[in-house]
C-alpha positions in Angstrom: -84.7 18.3 -53.5 -82.6 21.5 -53.6 -85.2 23.5 -51.8 -83.9 25.7 -49.0 -85.3 25.4 -45.5 -88.3 27.5 -44.6 -87.6 31.2 -44.3 -89.3 31.3 -40.9 -86.4 29.3 -39.5 -83.9 31.8 -40.7 -82.9 35.4 -40.1 -81.5 38.1 -42.5 -78.2 39.4 -41.4 -76.9 41.8 -44.0 -76.9 43.1 -47.5 -74.1 41.9 -49.7 -72.1 43.5 -52.5 -74.5 41.8 -55.0 -77.4 43.8 -53.6 -79.0 40.7 -52.1 -80.3 40.0 -48.6 -78.2 37.2 -47.2 -79.9 34.8 -44.8 -78.0 32.7 -42.3 -79.0 29.0 -42.1 -78.6 26.8 -39.0 -75.1 25.4 -38.7 -74.2 22.0 -39.9 -71.3 19.6 -39.1 -70.1 19.2 -42.7 -70.5 21.4 -45.8 -69.5 19.8 -49.1 -69.1 22.0 -52.2 -69.8 20.0 -55.3 -71.6 16.6 -55.4 -69.8 14.6 -58.0 -67.7 11.5 -57.4 -65.6 13.2 -54.7 -68.4 15.0 -53.0 -70.6 11.9 -52.9 -67.9 9.7 -51.4 -67.0 12.3 -48.8 -70.7 12.9 -48.0 -71.4 9.2 -47.4 -68.3 8.8 -45.2 -69.3 11.8 -43.1 -73.0 10.7 -42.9 -72.0 7.2 -42.0 -70.0 8.7 -39.1 -73.2 10.3 -37.8 -72.4 13.9 -38.8 -75.0 16.2 -40.3 -74.0 16.8 -44.0 -75.1 19.5 -46.4 -73.9 19.2 -50.1 -74.3 22.2 -52.4 -74.3 21.5 -56.1 -74.2 24.2 -58.8 -76.0 22.1 -61.4 -79.3 20.3 -61.5 -80.3 16.9 -60.1 -79.6 14.0 -62.5 -80.7 10.4 -62.4 -79.3 8.2 -65.1 -82.3 5.8 -65.3 -84.8 8.6 -65.9 -82.6 11.2 -67.5 -80.8 8.8 -69.9 -83.2 6.0 -70.7 -81.9 3.8 -73.6 -84.9 4.6 -75.9 -83.7 8.2 -76.4 -80.3 8.8 -74.7 -78.2 7.7 -77.7 -78.8 11.2 -79.3 -75.3 12.0 -80.6 -76.3 15.5 -81.7 -77.7 16.4 -78.3 -75.1 14.9 -76.0 -71.9 14.5 -78.0 -72.0 17.6 -80.1 -74.2 20.0 -78.3 -72.9 18.9 -74.9 -76.2 18.7 -73.1 -74.7 17.3 -69.9 -72.0 20.0 -69.8 -72.0 23.5 -68.5 -72.6 26.0 -71.3 -69.7 28.4 -72.0 -72.2 31.3 -72.0 -73.3 30.3 -68.5 -69.7 30.1 -67.1 -66.4 29.6 -68.6 -62.7 30.4 -68.1 -60.2 32.4 -70.1 -57.3 30.8 -71.8 -53.8 31.7 -73.1 -50.7 29.8 -74.0 -48.2 31.9 -72.0 -48.1 34.8 -69.6 -47.3 37.2 -72.4 -50.6 36.6 -74.2 -54.0 38.2 -73.4 -56.4 35.5 -72.3 -59.8 35.3 -73.9 -62.9 33.4 -72.8 -63.4 29.9 -74.1 -66.6 29.9 -76.1 -66.7 26.4 -77.5 -65.6 23.2 -75.7 -63.5 20.6 -77.5 -62.7 17.5 -75.5 -62.2 19.8 -72.5 -65.6 19.3 -71.0 -66.9 20.8 -67.8 -69.8 18.8 -66.5 -73.1 20.2 -65.1 -75.1 18.6 -62.4 -75.2 16.0 -59.6 -72.7 13.3 -60.3 -70.4 15.6 -62.2 -68.3 14.0 -64.9 -69.0 10.7 -63.3 -72.2 10.8 -65.3 -70.6 11.1 -68.7 -67.1 9.7 -68.3 -65.8 6.7 -70.2 -65.2 4.9 -66.9 -61.5 4.0 -67.6 -60.5 3.1 -64.0 -56.7 3.2 -63.8 -54.4 3.4 -60.9 -51.2 5.4 -60.9 -47.9 3.7 -60.8 -46.0 3.5 -57.5 -43.2 5.7 -58.8 -45.7 8.4 -59.8 -46.2 9.3 -56.1 -42.4 9.9 -55.5 -41.8 11.3 -59.0 -39.2 14.0 -58.3 -37.1 11.7 -56.0 -37.3 8.8 -58.4 -36.4 10.6 -61.6 -33.6 12.6 -59.9 -32.0 9.4 -58.4 -32.2 7.5 -61.7 -31.2 10.3 -64.2 -29.7 13.1 -62.2 -31.2 16.6 -61.5 -29.8 18.0 -64.7 -31.7 15.5 -66.9 -35.0 17.3 -66.0 -35.9 20.6 -67.8 -35.0 23.6 -65.7 -38.6 25.0 -65.6 -40.2 21.6 -64.7 -41.8 21.8 -61.3 -42.6 18.2 -60.5 -42.5 17.1 -56.8 -43.3 14.1 -54.7 -47.0 13.8 -53.7 -46.4 13.4 -50.0 -48.4 10.2 -50.0 -47.4 6.9 -51.4 -48.8 3.9 -53.2 -49.1 2.1 -49.9 -51.1 5.0 -48.5 -53.6 5.1 -51.3 -53.9 1.4 -52.3 -56.6 0.7 -49.7 -58.6 3.6 -51.2 -58.1 2.5 -54.8 -59.3 -0.9 -53.6 -62.4 0.6 -51.9 -63.3 2.6 -54.9 -63.0 -0.4 -57.3 -65.3 -2.5 -55.1 -67.7 0.4 -54.9 -67.9 0.6 -58.7 -67.6 -3.1 -59.4 -64.6 -2.4 -61.7 -64.0 -5.0 -64.4 -60.4 -6.1 -65.1 -57.7 -8.7 -64.6 -55.2 -8.1 -61.8 -51.5 -8.2 -62.7 -50.0 -8.0 -59.3 -51.7 -9.3 -56.1 -49.6 -8.7 -52.9 -46.4 -8.8 -54.9 -47.2 -11.9 -56.9 -47.4 -11.4 -60.7 -50.7 -12.7 -62.2 -51.1 -14.0 -65.8 -53.0 -11.9 -68.4 -53.0 -8.8 -66.2 -50.8 -5.7 -66.2 -47.3 -6.8 -65.0 -46.3 -3.2 -64.4 -48.9 -2.3 -61.9 -48.2 -1.9 -58.2 -49.2 -4.6 -55.7 -52.9 -4.6 -55.1 -54.6 -6.2 -52.1 -57.1 -8.3 -54.1 -58.4 -9.0 -57.6 -60.9 -6.8 -59.4 -64.4 -7.4 -58.2 -65.7 -8.5 -61.7 -63.9 -10.1 -64.7 -62.6 -8.1 -67.6 -65.0 -7.0 -70.3 -65.2 -9.1 -73.5 -63.1 -7.6 -76.2 -64.2 -6.8 -79.8 -62.2 -7.9 -82.8 -60.1 -4.8 -83.1 -58.6 -4.9 -79.6 -58.0 -8.6 -79.9 -56.2 -8.3 -83.2 -54.1 -5.4 -81.8 -53.3 -7.4 -78.7 -52.0 -10.3 -80.8 -49.7 -7.9 -82.6 -48.5 -6.4 -79.3 -47.8 -9.9 -77.9 -45.9 -10.8 -81.1 -43.8 -7.7 -80.6 -42.8 -8.9 -77.1 -45.1 -6.9 -75.0 -47.7 -8.0 -72.4 -51.2 -6.8 -73.4 -54.0 -6.8 -70.8 -57.7 -5.6 -70.8 -58.2 -2.0 -69.8 -59.8 -1.7 -66.3 -63.3 -0.6 -66.8 -66.2 0.9 -64.9 -68.5 -0.4 -67.6 -69.3 -3.7 -65.9 -68.8 -7.1 -67.5 -71.5 -8.7 -65.4 -74.2 -7.8 -62.8 -72.7 -6.7 -59.5 -73.9 -5.6 -56.1 -71.5 -3.3 -54.3 -70.8 -3.3 -50.5 -73.6 -0.7 -50.0 -76.2 -3.0 -51.6 -76.6 -1.1 -54.9 -76.8 -3.4 -57.9 -75.3 -2.5 -61.3 -76.1 -4.4 -64.6 -73.8 -5.7 -67.3 -72.7 -3.4 -70.1 -74.7 -3.8 -73.4 -71.9 -2.3 -75.6 -74.2 0.3 -77.0 -71.3 2.7 -78.0 -72.9 5.7 -76.3 -70.9 6.1 -73.1 -68.5 9.0 -73.4 -70.5 12.2 -73.0 -73.7 10.2 -72.3 -75.4 9.0 -69.2 -76.1 5.3 -68.8 -79.7 4.4 -68.2 -78.9 0.7 -67.9 -77.1 1.1 -64.6 -74.1 -0.5 -66.4 -71.6 2.3 -65.9 -70.2 3.2 -62.5 -71.3 6.7 -61.5 -72.4 8.4 -58.2 -76.0 7.7 -59.4 -75.4 3.9 -59.7 -73.2 3.4 -56.7 -73.6 5.9 -53.9 -76.6 8.3 -54.3 -79.3 5.6 -54.0 -78.0 5.0 -50.4 -76.9 8.5 -49.6 -80.2 10.1 -50.5 -82.0 8.0 -47.9 -79.9 9.3 -45.0 -81.8 11.6 -42.7 -78.6 13.4 -41.8 -77.8 14.3 -45.5 -79.3 17.2 -47.5 -78.5 18.0 -51.1 -79.2 21.5 -52.5 -79.0 21.7 -56.3 -78.8 24.6 -58.6 -77.0 26.6 -55.9 -73.6 28.3 -56.6 -71.1 28.9 -53.8 -69.7 32.4 -54.3 -67.4 32.5 -51.3 -65.9 30.4 -48.5 -66.3 32.2 -45.2 -63.6 32.4 -42.5 -63.3 33.7 -39.0 -61.7 37.0 -38.0 -58.2 35.4 -38.1 -58.7 34.2 -41.6 -57.3 30.8 -40.6 -60.5 28.8 -39.9 -63.3 28.2 -42.4 -66.7 28.8 -40.9 -68.9 27.9 -43.9 -69.8 29.3 -47.3 -72.1 31.8 -49.0 -74.2 30.7 -52.0 -76.9 31.9 -54.3 -79.8 29.6 -55.3 -81.7 29.4 -58.6 -84.1 32.1 -57.5 -81.3 34.6 -56.9 -81.5 34.4 -53.1 -78.3 34.5 -51.2 -77.6 32.3 -48.2 -74.9 31.7 -45.6 -74.4 28.1 -44.5 -72.2 27.8 -41.4 -70.3 24.6 -40.9 -67.6 23.0 -38.8 -66.0 21.2 -41.7 -65.8 22.5 -45.3 -64.9 20.3 -48.2 -64.1 21.7 -51.7 -65.1 18.8 -54.0 -65.8 20.8 -57.2 -63.8 20.5 -60.4 -60.3 21.5 -59.7 -60.4 24.9 -61.5 -63.4 26.0 -59.5 -61.7 24.8 -56.2 -58.8 27.1 -57.1 -61.2 29.9 -58.0 -63.0 29.7 -54.7 -59.8 29.6 -52.8 -58.5 32.7 -54.6 -61.8 34.6 -54.3 -61.9 33.7 -50.6 -58.3 34.8 -50.0 -57.4 31.4 -48.6 -53.8 30.4 -49.2 -51.0 32.2 -51.1 -51.8 32.7 -54.8 -49.1 31.5 -57.2 -46.9 34.2 -58.7 -45.4 33.2 -62.0 -42.8 35.9 -61.8 -41.3 34.9 -58.4 -42.4 31.3 -58.4 -43.8 31.8 -54.9 -47.3 30.7 -53.7 -49.2 27.5 -54.1 -52.8 28.3 -55.1 -53.0 27.8 -58.9 -49.5 26.6 -59.5 -48.5 23.4 -61.4 -51.5 23.0 -63.6 -51.1 20.1 -66.0 -52.9 18.1 -68.6 -52.8 14.9 -70.7 -51.0 14.2 -73.9 -52.9 11.9 -76.4 -52.0 10.7 -79.8 -53.2 8.0 -82.2 -52.4 5.9 -85.3 -55.3 5.9 -87.7 -55.3 2.5 -89.4 -57.2 1.3 -92.5 -57.7 -2.3 -93.7 -59.1 -3.8 -96.9 -60.5 -7.2 -95.8 -61.4 -6.8 -92.1 -64.7 -5.9 -90.5 -64.4 -4.5 -87.0 -68.0 -3.3 -86.3 -66.6 -0.5 -84.2 -70.1 0.6 -83.1 -70.1 -2.4 -80.7 -68.3 -0.7 -77.9 -68.2 0.6 -74.4 -66.5 3.5 -72.9 -63.5 1.5 -71.6 -63.3 -1.5 -73.8 -59.8 -2.2 -75.1 -56.5 -4.0 -74.8 -53.4 -2.0 -73.6 -49.7 -2.3 -72.8 -47.8 -0.4 -70.1 -44.2 -1.0 -71.1 -43.9 2.7 -72.0 -45.9 4.2 -69.2 -44.3 6.4 -66.5 -40.6 5.3 -66.0 -41.2 1.7 -67.0 -38.4 2.1 -69.6 -35.0 3.8 -69.7 -35.5 7.4 -70.7 -31.8 8.1 -70.8 -31.2 7.7 -74.6 -34.3 9.7 -75.5 -33.9 13.0 -73.7 -37.3 13.3 -72.0 -39.2 12.0 -69.0 -42.7 10.7 -68.7 -44.6 8.2 -70.8 -48.0 6.6 -71.2 -50.1 3.6 -71.8 -51.1 2.6 -75.3 -53.6 0.3 -76.8 -56.6 -0.4 -79.0 -59.3 1.2 -77.0 -62.7 1.3 -78.8 -65.1 3.6 -76.9 -67.5 4.3 -79.8 -68.1 4.8 -83.5 -70.8 7.4 -83.4 -72.0 8.2 -87.0 -71.7 12.0 -86.9 -68.2 12.2 -85.4 -66.7 8.9 -86.5 -66.2 9.2 -90.2 -62.7 7.9 -90.9 -61.2 8.6 -94.3 -57.6 8.2 -95.6 -55.5 11.3 -96.3 -56.3 13.4 -99.3 -60.0 12.4 -99.3 -62.3 15.3 -100.2 -63.9 16.8 -97.1 -67.4 16.7 -98.6 -69.4 15.5 -101.6 -69.8 12.1 -103.3 -66.1 11.1 -103.0 -66.2 11.8 -99.2 -69.4 9.8 -98.7 -67.9 6.9 -100.7 -64.7 6.9 -98.6 -66.7 7.0 -95.3 -68.8 4.0 -96.5 -65.7 2.0 -97.5 -63.8 2.7 -94.2 -66.3 3.0 -91.4 -66.3 -0.7 -90.6 -62.7 -1.5 -91.6 -60.7 1.1 -89.7 -59.4 1.3 -86.1 -57.8 4.1 -84.1 -55.1 2.7 -81.6 -54.1 5.5 -79.2 -51.6 6.6 -76.6 -52.5 8.4 -73.3 -49.4 10.2 -72.1 -48.4 12.1 -69.0 -47.9 15.9 -68.8 -45.6 17.2 -66.2 -45.8 20.6 -64.4 -44.0 23.7 -65.5 -43.4 27.1 -64.1 -45.4 28.9 -66.7 -48.5 26.6 -66.6 -50.9 27.8 -63.9 -54.3 29.1 -62.9 -55.2 32.6 -61.6 -58.0 35.1 -61.7 -58.5 36.9 -64.9 -58.0 40.7 -64.6 -60.5 41.6 -67.4 -63.5 39.2 -67.6 -66.1 38.7 -64.9 -69.0 36.4 -64.3 -72.6 37.3 -63.6 -71.7 38.0 -59.9 -69.0 40.4 -60.9 -66.3 37.9 -59.9 -63.2 37.4 -62.0 -63.2 34.3 -64.3 -60.6 31.7 -63.8 -57.7 32.2 -66.2 -55.8 29.1 -67.5 -52.3 29.7 -68.8 -51.1 26.5 -70.4 -49.1 25.0 -73.3 -47.3 21.7 -73.9 -43.5 21.8 -73.6 -40.7 20.2 -75.7 -40.5 17.3 -73.2 -44.1 16.3 -73.9 -43.7 16.7 -77.6 -40.7 14.4 -77.5 -42.6 11.9 -75.4 -45.6 12.0 -77.8 -43.5 11.3 -80.8 -41.8 8.4 -79.1 -45.0 6.8 -77.9 -46.6 7.3 -81.3 -43.7 5.6 -83.1 -43.8 2.6 -80.7 -47.5 2.3 -81.3 -47.0 2.4 -85.0 -44.5 -0.4 -84.8 -47.2 -2.6 -83.3 -49.8 -1.5 -85.8 -47.4 -2.4 -88.7 -47.6 -6.0 -87.6 -51.4 -6.0 -88.3 -50.8 -5.8 -92.1 -53.1 -2.8 -92.7 -53.6 -1.1 -96.0 -52.5 2.3 -94.6 -51.8 3.9 -91.3 -51.4 7.6 -90.4 -49.6 8.7 -87.3 -51.0 11.7 -85.3 -48.5 12.6 -82.5 -49.1 15.7 -80.4 -47.5 18.7 -82.1 -47.9 22.4 -81.9 -49.5 24.5 -79.2 -52.8 23.9 -77.3 -55.7 25.8 -78.7 -58.8 26.2 -76.4 -57.8 23.1 -74.5 -58.9 20.6 -77.1 -57.5 17.6 -75.4 -58.7 15.3 -72.6 -59.4 16.8 -69.2 -56.8 17.2 -66.5 -56.1 14.2 -64.4 -54.9 14.5 -60.8 -55.5 17.5 -58.7 -54.5 18.7 -55.3 -53.9 16.2 -52.5 -53.4 17.6 -49.0 -54.8 15.3 -46.3 -56.4 17.4 -43.6 -54.3 20.5 -44.1 -55.0 23.5 -41.8 -56.6 26.4 -43.5 -53.5 28.5 -43.6 -52.0 25.9 -45.9 -55.0 24.4 -47.6 -53.1 22.8 -50.5 -49.6 21.6 -51.4 -50.4 22.6 -55.0 -53.6 23.3 -56.6 -53.5 21.1 -59.7 -50.8 18.9 -58.4 -47.2 18.6 -59.5 -47.6 15.7 -61.9 -50.2 14.4 -64.3 -50.1 10.7 -64.9 -51.7 8.8 -67.7 -54.8 7.5 -66.1 -58.2 9.2 -65.9 -59.0 9.2 -62.2 -57.4 10.5 -59.1 -58.0 12.0 -55.7 -59.6 15.4 -55.9 -60.8 16.9 -52.7 -59.5 19.7 -50.6 -60.3 20.0 -46.9 -60.6 23.4 -45.4 -61.7 22.8 -41.8 -61.5 23.6 -38.2 -59.1 21.8 -35.8 -61.9 19.4 -34.9 -60.8 15.7 -35.5 -62.6 14.4 -38.6 -64.1 11.0 -39.3 -62.2 8.7 -41.7 -62.5 9.8 -45.3 -62.5 7.6 -48.4 -60.8 9.6 -51.1 -62.4 9.4 -54.5 -62.3 10.9 -57.9 -61.6 14.2 -59.4 -64.2 15.8 -61.5 -67.2 18.1 -61.1 -68.4 21.6 -62.0 -71.6 23.3 -63.3 -73.9 26.3 -63.2 -77.4 27.2 -64.5 -77.9 30.8 -65.6 -77.5 32.5 -69.0 -75.7 35.8 -68.6 -73.2 37.8 -70.6 -69.7 38.4 -69.4 -68.6 41.9 -68.4 -65.3 43.4 -69.3 -63.5 46.2 -67.4 -62.7 49.1 -69.8 
């Protein structure tokens, strides 16, 4: 797997700027760059249509059953702290600054901003929270302007309508949930509200394929307090399955064992939906599909007009350079690397922060999270009994589900008692003013580990003129290409939203009669992206190459953790039907220093 075809079938055509001999491969119908959730879904759709498909993946092959067996996979130091499944910053990274006036520097340590490495992408290590956006999210600019007036929105906010609607995407949401066996309780089926589900969700065509997961004591207690406060709590939709399930492609997943090692870990039980547990077992048997691993695409090739993609150039793990011609080219990598490839390949108009013109790299956005740390005296929660997406939530303050007029901001988020883990190295809850080490700290950890919970909010983050992606003018990768530069900071609107959500969450927590609670709203600037990964990225269905994207990190970030994330750069040939999928993937596999222009 990942081996190139025999050299005898190929012919050298030129020497590149890297000093390598480039060899042209036979043309294929479809070329897919990145084999995570999105790449796997597109690859299967194309292969099912009878097309010849080649997928190029920058990271190594991964199989959850063999790479993450339960007897050794729960190694917190290896996976959660040392990020074994992630790309190493010394292999490839991006530069970061908070505003255009700062000098960006390379990110050397990941926080919660984790770039995955290998086949399956972040679908291997995600928590499997499987949300849908709200119907109003897709027409955000129109909706908010009509309800509050254009002057209510910040002048530098650059939100826009998606160009697709809930009705357009609902069938694809439905297909994905049944591919994954998503566990949950529907709140709205064909316009009819359902008991115990999310009353705020858009109308879905049918129920979840499997029942909701069983809830531990903490989420149950929080849900009782939320219901007492007049809200409608419901189980978080989860890709950690509540029971065994066989998906439409004949792949069987097992029930979650609540091991507590989901986020940042692979699941060797086949209990968590991932490309490895849903798609790849079928896709890898297709004679018309080939996966090449540990190969990095360096450039998307175009014809003499620059308006039609003809394939891509990549370098394999042995340092050999190849050209893969193709009729259709799909960018299915992590969003930042999609943008980087478009910019390096001179496809589309780069965003210019000074003039506001251009689309490639504009409208980058993120997610705003906060929590209320809560301590009890006489309750035992056993927080280590957990899955990545176990929890009870409310949606009353998500999106525009409430009147924002009196509060002076737009956006919102879901909140709840979500209990993904209580890993012993990271999860050491202690009340304020506890010493940070020594006997007193150990005693506080022992007293509070089982009797504390961490209800949280997951808020939106809208797009602004000064949040964007471009190529760094100073730092380069091992190929001499500019690193991706991320310019980003939260704005006053998001800080107001976070304070509001955190206060509403604290009001629910107060009903639980805890000993002490500590609110942690989002405040201050972003430092090295230490928050959750970005959510939706570009959606441009079958755009011609001269306009490959409407925006390259999309105009609005919602509060859920999945979205469409593929860009099609293609010839005028009519494509087969695509099943849009998820958003995440990236990787690489070589240790090299970064060069700096002096």
